[in-house]
C-alpha positions, 0 to 999 in steps of 0.5 A, spaced: 282 155 318 276 151 314 274 150 308 267 149 309 265 156 305 269 154 299 265 147 299 259 151 299 260 155 294 263 149 289 257 145 291 252 151 289 256 152 283 255 145 281 248 145 282 246 151 278 248 147 271 244 141 274 238 146 275 238 149 268 239 142 264 234 139 268 229 145 265 233 145 258 232 137 257 225 135 259 227 127 258 232 128 265 228 133 268 226 126 273 232 125 276 236 132 275 231 137 278 231 134 284 239 133 284 240 140 283 236 142 288 239 137 293 245 140 291 243 147 292 240 146 299 246 143 301 250 148 300 245 152 303 247 148 309 254 149 308 254 156 308 250 156 315 256 151 318 261 156 316 257 162 319 257 157 325 264 155 325 266 163 324 262 165 330 266 161 334 272 163 332 271 169 333 267 168 340 274 165 342 278 170 339 275 175 343 275 171 349 283 170 348 283 178 347 279 179 354 284 176 357 289 179 356 297 176 354 299 170 357 305 170 361 311 172 359 316 166 356 323 166 358 327 167 351 334 163 351 340 167 350 
């Protein structure tokens, strides 16, 4: 299990207020606008990374299912 997608959501939820703050307060627009959009693009990258991890996990599960069950384990009495 990984938390890449959840981290992307957290970063995106931080990006939107910064972008809105940059629009509302013109004196901080010079640094808040690039920071907000940087956070938004970073979140998008994290979402793509999470998608790639989910695809790798799904492929691993499908390969394991196709291989069939492993050898039976001996059960201690």
